[in-house]
N, C-alpha and C positions, 0 to 999 in steps of 0.2 A: 321467243322471237321479239326482235326490237322494232319498234315502230319507226316510221319515217321522221315523226316529230322528235323522238328521243335521239336518233342518230344526227340529225340536223342541229339539235340543240347542243350537242357535244362538240360540234365543229366551230361554233360561235366562240371567239376569244374576246375577252374584255379589253377594251383598248387601255393602253398604258401612257400614251403620250398626249401632250397637249401644247398648243402653239397659240398665244394670245397677245393682244395688245392692251397694255394697261395705262390709263390716262390719270395723272396726278397721284401716283401710287408710290411704291417702294423704289422705283428707279428715278423718280423725279418728276418732271413735266410730262413724260411719257416714257415707256419702254416696251420693246419687242421681247417676249419671254418663251423659252422652251422649258417644259415640264415633264418629268418622268416619275411614274409611280413605282417606288421601290419596295413597298410592302402593301398589305391591303388597305392602310389608311394613311401611309406616309408617302410624301411626294417630295422629290428634290427639283429645284428650279434655278435657272440662271438666266439672266437677261443682258440687254444691251440698250443704251440710249446715248445720242448725241444731239445737242440743241444749243442754240444761241441763249446765253444766260439771261435770266429776267430775275427781278427782285420779286420773290414770292409774297412780299408784304405790300406790293402795289406801287412801288416808287419808280417803276419803269425800267426799260432794258438798259444794260450796260452797253458801251459802244461796240467792241469787238470781242467780247467775252464769249468762250464756248465751254460747255460742260460735257463730259463724257462719263457715263456711269455704268457699272457692272453689278446688278443686285444678285446675290446669291443666297437662296433660302432653303429651308426644310419646313413643310407644311404637314398639318395633321387635319384630316377630314372626319368629321363625325356624322353618324346618320347613314341610312340606306336609301336606295332609290336615287331620286335626282335633286333632292334638296338637302344641303349640308351646311353645317357650321364649320368654319375654317379658322385655324389659328396657325401662324407661321412666324418664324424668326429667323434672322440672318444678318448679313453684313452687306453694306453698299460700299464698293470700291470705285475710285474714279479719279478724274483730273479736272481742274478748272483752270482754263487758260485765260489769262488777263494780259492783254498787250503781248510782251514776249515772255511772261513768267508763268510757270506752270505750278499749281498748288495740288496737293494730294487731297483726295476726300477718303475718309474712313469713317463710317457711321454704322451703329447698330439699327436695324430696321425691323419692323413687324407688320403683320396683317392680321386683323381680327374682324370677321365678318360672315356674310352669306355667300354661298356658292351654289349656283345651279350646274349640275353636270349629270347628264343621263348616264346609266351604267353601260350604255351602248355608244357608238360614235355619235357625235353630234355637237352642236352648239354649246359653249359654256359661258357662264356669265357670273362675275364676281363684283361685289361692292363691300367696302368695308373701310375701317379706321386704319391708317398707315402711318404711324409715328416714326419720327427719325431722332436719334441721339448721337450728336457729334462726338468722336473720340479723338479729333485731331484740332490743332489750334491753327491749322493752315488755311483751308478754304472755308471751314465751317458752313458746310452745305447741308440743307437748304438755308439754314440760319444757325445762329449761335446756339449751343447746346442742344435742348430739347425742341422739336418742332412737331406739333400735332398736324396731321394731314388725313385726307380721305382720298380713296381711289376707286376707280371702276375699270373693270376688264371685260373684254369680249374676244372670243376665239373659238377654236375648234378642238375637240377631243377625239384622238384617232388611235 
């Protein structure tokens, strides 16, 4: 005889999708991201951001410059339960528009940090180190060559 608890626990499926906002992370100033679990500890992610260009070193905004980025990453989460160590790597593609000229953005990106994600539906929170390594000599976004950064994310796991 199967108990009610056993039958109902078999009906519960672990969520495989996440949607979150990342600020000062792998997409630049901010990005909206969709993530899908592809195996027990691996996740694939893609995002989108578009914003008015600013100088990350504090020199102020450029006149009419706009940046559009697309972070694409694979992440590994360790740990069980709701607290995880996350390490991820990928590419940042994009365009920086200055006046009437468009420059391509191609960077290696990473995330190393903490992730709060319950095994059931609910709030997710991420915070970590998000460095950039520019592979192009065009837009060099967010800065020339290597740029250390940190990011924070909040969203929903479903």
